[in-house]
C-alpha positions as CSV (number, residue, x, y, z in Angstrom):
1,X,31.2,-14.2,48.2
2,X,29.5,-10.9,47.8
3,X,30.5,-10.8,44.2
4,X,29.4,-14.5,43.5
5,X,26.1,-13.6,45.2
6,X,25.7,-10.9,43.4
7,X,26.3,-12.9,40.1
8,X,23.9,-15.6,41.2
9,X,21.3,-13.0,42.2
10,X,21.6,-11.3,38.7
11,X,21.5,-14.7,36.9
12,X,18.3,-15.7,38.9
13,X,16.5,-12.4,37.9
14,X,17.3,-12.8,34.1
15,X,16.1,-16.3,34.4
16,X,12.9,-14.9,36.2
17,X,12.5,-12.2,33.1
18,X,13.2,-14.5,30.5
19,X,10.4,-17.1,31.9
20,X,8.0,-14.1,32.3
21,X,8.7,-13.1,28.7
22,X,7.9,-16.6,27.5
23,X,5.0,-16.8,29.3
24,X,3.6,-13.6,28.0
25,X,4.4,-14.8,24.6
26,X,2.8,-18.2,25.3
27,X,-0.1,-16.5,26.5
28,X,-0.6,-14.0,23.6
29,X,-3.0,-12.2,23.3
30,X,-4.0,-11.5,26.5
31,X,-5.7,-8.4,26.0
32,X,-7.2,-6.2,22.9
33,X,-4.8,-6.1,19.8
34,X,-5.1,-2.4,18.2
35,X,-5.1,-2.3,14.1
36,X,-4.1,1.2,13.6
37,X,-5.4,2.4,10.0
38,X,-3.5,5.9,8.7
39,X,-6.8,7.1,6.8
40,X,-10.3,7.8,7.8
41,X,-13.3,5.8,8.1
42,X,-14.6,4.0,5.0
43,X,-11.8,4.4,3.2
44,X,-10.1,1.3,1.5
45,X,-7.4,0.7,4.2
46,X,-10.2,1.0,6.7
47,X,-12.6,-1.2,4.8
48,X,-9.7,-3.8,4.4
49,X,-8.7,-3.7,8.2
50,X,-12.3,-4.3,9.2
51,X,-13.3,-7.0,6.9
52,X,-10.1,-9.1,7.7
53,X,-10.1,-8.4,11.7
54,X,-13.8,-9.1,11.7
55,X,-12.9,-12.7,10.4
56,X,-9.9,-12.8,12.6
57,X,-11.7,-12.4,15.7
58,X,-14.4,-14.8,14.5
59,X,-11.9,-17.4,14.2
60,X,-9.9,-16.7,17.2
61,X,-12.1,-15.5,19.8
62,X,-9.3,-12.5,20.2
63,X,-10.6,-9.0,20.8
64,X,-9.4,-6.6,18.3
65,X,-10.0,-2.9,17.9
66,X,-9.5,-0.9,14.6
67,X,-8.2,2.6,15.5
68,X,-8.0,5.4,12.8
69,X,-5.4,7.7,12.8
70,X,-5.6,9.7,9.7
71,X,-3.4,12.6,8.4
72,X,0.0,13.0,5.8
73,X,-1.0,10.4,3.8
74,X,-0.9,7.8,6.4
75,X,2.3,8.6,7.7
76,X,1.1,9.9,11.1
77,X,-0.2,6.2,11.7
78,X,2.9,4.9,10.6
79,X,5.1,7.1,12.9
80,X,2.8,6.4,15.8
81,X,2.8,2.6,15.4
82,X,6.7,2.5,15.1
83,X,7.0,3.8,18.3
84,X,4.8,1.5,20.1
85,X,6.2,-1.2,22.3
86,X,7.0,-4.1,20.1
87,X,4.7,-6.7,21.9
88,X,2.1,-7.7,19.0
89,X,-0.6,-5.5,20.6
90,X,-0.1,-2.8,18.0
91,X,-0.7,-3.7,14.3
92,X,0.0,-1.0,11.6
93,X,-2.2,-1.5,8.4
94,X,0.3,-0.1,6.1
95,X,-0.3,1.0,2.1
96,X,2.2,1.4,-0.4
97,X,2.4,5.2,-0.1
98,X,3.0,5.6,3.4
99,X,5.5,2.7,4.0
100,X,7.7,2.2,0.3
101,X,6.9,5.4,-1.1
102,X,7.5,7.6,1.7
103,X,10.6,5.9,2.6
104,X,11.9,6.4,-0.9
105,X,11.0,10.0,-1.1
106,X,11.0,11.8,2.3
107,X,14.7,12.0,3.7
108,X,13.6,13.1,7.4
109,X,10.8,10.5,7.7
110,X,10.8,9.4,11.7
111,X,10.4,5.6,10.3
112,X,11.5,3.3,7.6
113,X,9.3,0.7,6.1
114,X,11.3,-2.4,6.7
115,X,13.8,-1.0,9.6
116,X,11.4,0.2,11.9
117,X,8.4,-2.7,10.9
118,X,8.2,-6.5,10.3
119,X,5.9,-7.3,7.6
120,X,3.3,-9.8,8.5
121,X,0.9,-10.6,5.6
122,X,-0.1,-8.5,2.3
123,X,-4.0,-7.8,2.4
124,X,-4.5,-7.1,-1.2
125,X,-2.9,-5.6,-4.5
126,X,-4.0,-3.6,-7.3
127,X,-3.0,-2.1,-10.6
128,X,-3.5,1.4,-11.4
129,X,-5.5,2.4,-14.4
130,X,-4.7,4.8,-17.2
131,X,-7.5,6.7,-18.4
132,X,-8.4,9.8,-20.8
133,X,-11.8,11.4,-21.6
134,X,-14.2,9.1,-23.7
135,X,-14.9,11.5,-26.5
136,X,-11.0,11.9,-27.3
137,X,-9.3,10.4,-30.6
138,X,-6.7,8.7,-28.2
139,X,-7.6,5.1,-28.5
140,X,-4.5,3.5,-27.4
141,X,-1.5,3.8,-25.0
142,X,0.8,4.9,-28.2
143,X,-2.0,7.5,-29.6
144,X,-1.7,9.2,-25.9
145,X,2.2,9.3,-26.5
146,X,2.0,10.5,-30.0
147,X,-0.6,13.0,-28.8
148,X,1.4,14.4,-26.1
149,X,4.5,14.6,-28.3
150,X,2.6,16.5,-31.0
151,X,0.7,18.8,-28.5
152,X,3.2,19.3,-25.4
153,X,1.1,22.5,-24.6
154,X,-2.0,20.5,-24.0
155,X,-0.3,17.5,-22.4
156,X,-0.8,17.1,-18.7
157,X,-1.9,14.7,-16.3
158,X,-3.8,14.7,-12.9
159,X,-2.6,13.1,-9.7
160,X,-3.4,13.2,-6.0
161,X,-0.8,11.5,-4.0
162,X,3.1,10.6,-4.6
163,X,2.4,7.0,-5.6
164,X,0.2,8.4,-8.7
165,X,2.5,11.1,-9.5
166,X,5.5,8.4,-9.6
167,X,3.8,6.1,-11.7
168,X,2.9,9.0,-14.3
169,X,6.5,10.0,-14.2
170,X,7.5,6.7,-14.9
171,X,5.3,6.4,-17.8
172,X,6.7,9.6,-19.1
173,X,10.2,8.2,-18.8
174,X,9.5,4.9,-20.4
175,X,7.5,6.6,-23.2
176,X,9.3,9.6,-23.6
177,X,6.0,11.8,-23.4
178,X,6.0,15.2,-22.3
179,X,3.3,16.1,-19.3
180,X,2.9,18.5,-16.7
181,X,1.2,17.3,-13.5
182,X,-1.8,19.1,-11.9
183,X,-2.3,18.3,-8.4
184,X,-5.8,17.1,-6.8
185,X,-7.0,16.2,-3.2
186,X,-8.3,12.7,-4.4
187,X,-7.9,10.0,-7.0
188,X,-11.8,10.7,-7.5
189,X,-10.9,14.6,-8.4
190,X,-8.5,13.6,-10.6
191,X,-10.6,11.4,-12.7
192,X,-13.3,13.9,-12.9
193,X,-10.6,16.5,-13.8
194,X,-10.1,14.3,-17.3
195,X,-13.7,13.9,-17.3
196,X,-14.1,17.8,-17.5
197,X,-11.0,18.3,-19.9
198,X,-8.8,19.8,-17.4
199,X,-6.3,17.0,-17.4
200,X,-5.4,14.8,-20.5
201,X,-5.1,11.7,-18.7
202,X,-4.6,10.3,-15.3
203,X,-3.3,7.4,-13.6
204,X,-5.2,6.5,-10.5
205,X,-6.7,3.4,-8.4
206,X,-9.6,1.3,-9.6
207,X,-12.4,2.3,-7.4
208,X,-13.1,6.0,-8.4
209,X,-11.8,5.3,-12.4
210,X,-13.8,1.8,-13.1
211,X,-17.6,3.1,-12.4
212,X,-16.5,6.2,-15.1
213,X,-15.0,3.6,-17.5
214,X,-17.8,1.2,-17.6
215,X,-20.4,4.0,-17.5
216,X,-18.8,5.4,-20.6
217,X,-17.4,8.8,-19.7
218,X,-13.8,8.1,-19.5
219,X,-11.8,5.3,-21.6
220,X,-9.3,3.0,-19.9
221,X,-6.1,2.8,-21.8
222,X,-4.0,0.3,-19.9
223,X,-3.7,-1.1,-16.3
224,X,-0.2,-1.0,-15.2
225,X,1.5,-4.2,-15.0
226,X,1.7,-7.3,-16.9
227,X,-2.1,-8.8,-16.5
228,X,-5.3,-7.4,-17.3
229,X,-7.6,-6.5,-14.6
230,X,-10.6,-9.0,-14.3
231,X,-13.0,-5.9,-13.8
232,X,-11.6,-4.6,-17.1
233,X,-11.2,-7.4,-19.2
234,X,-10.9,-5.7,-22.5
235,X,-8.3,-3.1,-21.4
236,X,-4.9,-4.3,-22.1
237,X,-1.9,-4.3,-19.7
238,X,1.0,-2.0,-19.9
239,X,3.2,-4.8,-21.3
240,X,0.6,-5.6,-23.7
241,X,0.4,-1.9,-24.7
242,X,4.3,-2.0,-25.0
243,X,5.4,-0.2,-21.8
244,X,6.4,-3.4,-19.6
245,X,8.4,-1.3,-17.4
246,X,5.5,0.7,-16.1
247,X,4.5,-1.9,-13.5
248,X,3.2,-0.3,-10.7
249,X,0.9,-2.1,-8.3
250,X,-0.1,-0.5,-5.0
251,X,-0.7,-2.8,-1.8
252,X,-1.6,-2.9,1.7
253,X,-0.8,-5.1,4.5
254,X,-0.3,-5.6,8.0
255,X,2.9,-4.9,10.2
256,X,4.2,-4.9,13.9
257,X,7.0,-2.7,15.2
258,X,10.6,-4.2,14.9
259,X,11.5,-6.4,17.8
260,X,8.4,-8.1,17.9
261,X,9.1,-11.8,19.4
262,X,9.2,-14.1,16.7
263,X,6.8,-16.3,18.6
264,X,4.0,-13.5,18.6
265,X,4.8,-12.6,14.7
266,X,4.4,-16.3,13.7
267,X,1.1,-16.4,15.7
268,X,-0.3,-13.2,14.2
269,X,1.0,-14.1,10.8
270,X,-0.8,-17.5,10.9
271,X,-4.1,-16.2,12.1
272,X,-3.9,-13.3,9.6
273,X,-3.2,-15.6,6.9
274,X,-6.3,-18.1,7.8
275,X,-8.7,-14.9,7.8
276,X,-7.4,-13.8,4.8
277,X,-7.8,-17.1,2.9
278,X,-11.4,-17.4,4.0
279,X,-14.0,-17.3,0.9
280,X,-16.2,-14.4,2.3
281,X,-13.1,-12.0,2.8
282,X,-11.6,-13.0,-0.4
283,X,-15.1,-11.8,-2.0
284,X,-15.2,-9.0,-0.1
285,X,-11.9,-7.6,-1.3
286,X,-12.5,-8.8,-4.9
287,X,-15.6,-6.4,-4.7
288,X,-13.4,-3.5,-3.9
289,X,-11.4,-3.8,-7.1
290,X,-8.4,-5.5,-5.5
291,X,-6.6,-8.9,-5.9
292,X,-6.7,-10.7,-2.2
293,X,-3.7,-11.7,-0.3
294,X,-0.2,-11.8,-1.5
295,X,3.3,-12.5,-0.2
296,X,4.1,-12.6,3.5
297,X,7.0,-12.5,5.6
298,X,10.2,-11.9,3.9
299,X,8.8,-12.5,0.7
300,X,6.7,-9.4,1.6
301,X,9.6,-7.6,2.6
302,X,11.7,-8.3,-0.7
303,X,8.5,-6.6,-2.5
304,X,8.9,-3.6,-0.4
305,X,12.6,-3.5,-1.1
306,X,12.1,-3.4,-4.4
307,X,9.3,-0.8,-4.6
308,X,11.6,1.6,-2.6
309,X,14.4,1.3,-5.1
310,X,11.9,1.6,-8.0
311,X,10.7,4.9,-6.5
312,X,14.0,6.1,-5.7
313,X,15.0,5.9,-9.1
314,X,12.1,7.4,-10.6
315,X,12.3,10.1,-8.2
316,X,16.1,11.0,-9.0
317,X,15.6,10.4,-12.8
318,X,12.5,12.7,-12.9
319,X,14.1,15.2,-10.6
320,X,10.8,15.2,-8.2
321,X,10.6,17.0,-5.2
322,X,8.2,16.2,-2.6
323,X,7.5,17.8,0.8
């Protein structure tokens, strides 16, 4: 009888716990949701997060808080979020560099982009821009490749993150062009390095590059991928330039820790999707030189898996080492 009573007591406790968990999920959220950004205020990911979460809060009445935890290219924030309780109250705003790139290149990373997290929604994606100084004789991507091969001692590129380094090394691998990396602290510095003649070219994100291009200071030779950028409609894509495999696109998205209950994941994904679909949010993202929205759930996960494989292949082929 004692054993039966213990068994019944255990079953009763399990039922109570299950009922409590179900109630907590149905009542979600009952307290503020924290959105963790791995970069400082007014950076791209911070602006993305605040734009979308303001609309999320307006749509739902939920209380949301954006917390900045900058450092190590966003990896501090990712490591922090991965260890938080999987209850939906911690959402990571994750970018390509801290997620797919970091997973691919840092063997001792304390988290994994898709094993430690559940992807919710892609916020936006954007191609990179290949630029040279405006007064150089280099007019096309093929001109650049020919110049680099003819003048290897003058062939170098500016880079400020592993994501840009990998994109540049992928270009080298596919074109056969030699070039030595010159590291900088920001993509703005990289573009200014090209403008100042310290670097032959850079492949960087649009916000620091496009104003110099439209101002006639630098020349955009191509944008990565198969499609032209609406902000640079006269600039060919890498596919048009003859290098379709140089298709690097960076992205930002929302993630929750692995183990978050499916009902909560579904609710967050739906409401974030509704906020992202809002016309004012779409327009706000476009003004930041990105393409709003993108895949969600398993489709987003597939993008990340493919990116990790690509970055691993480039790092191995180019014999790159990151610390």
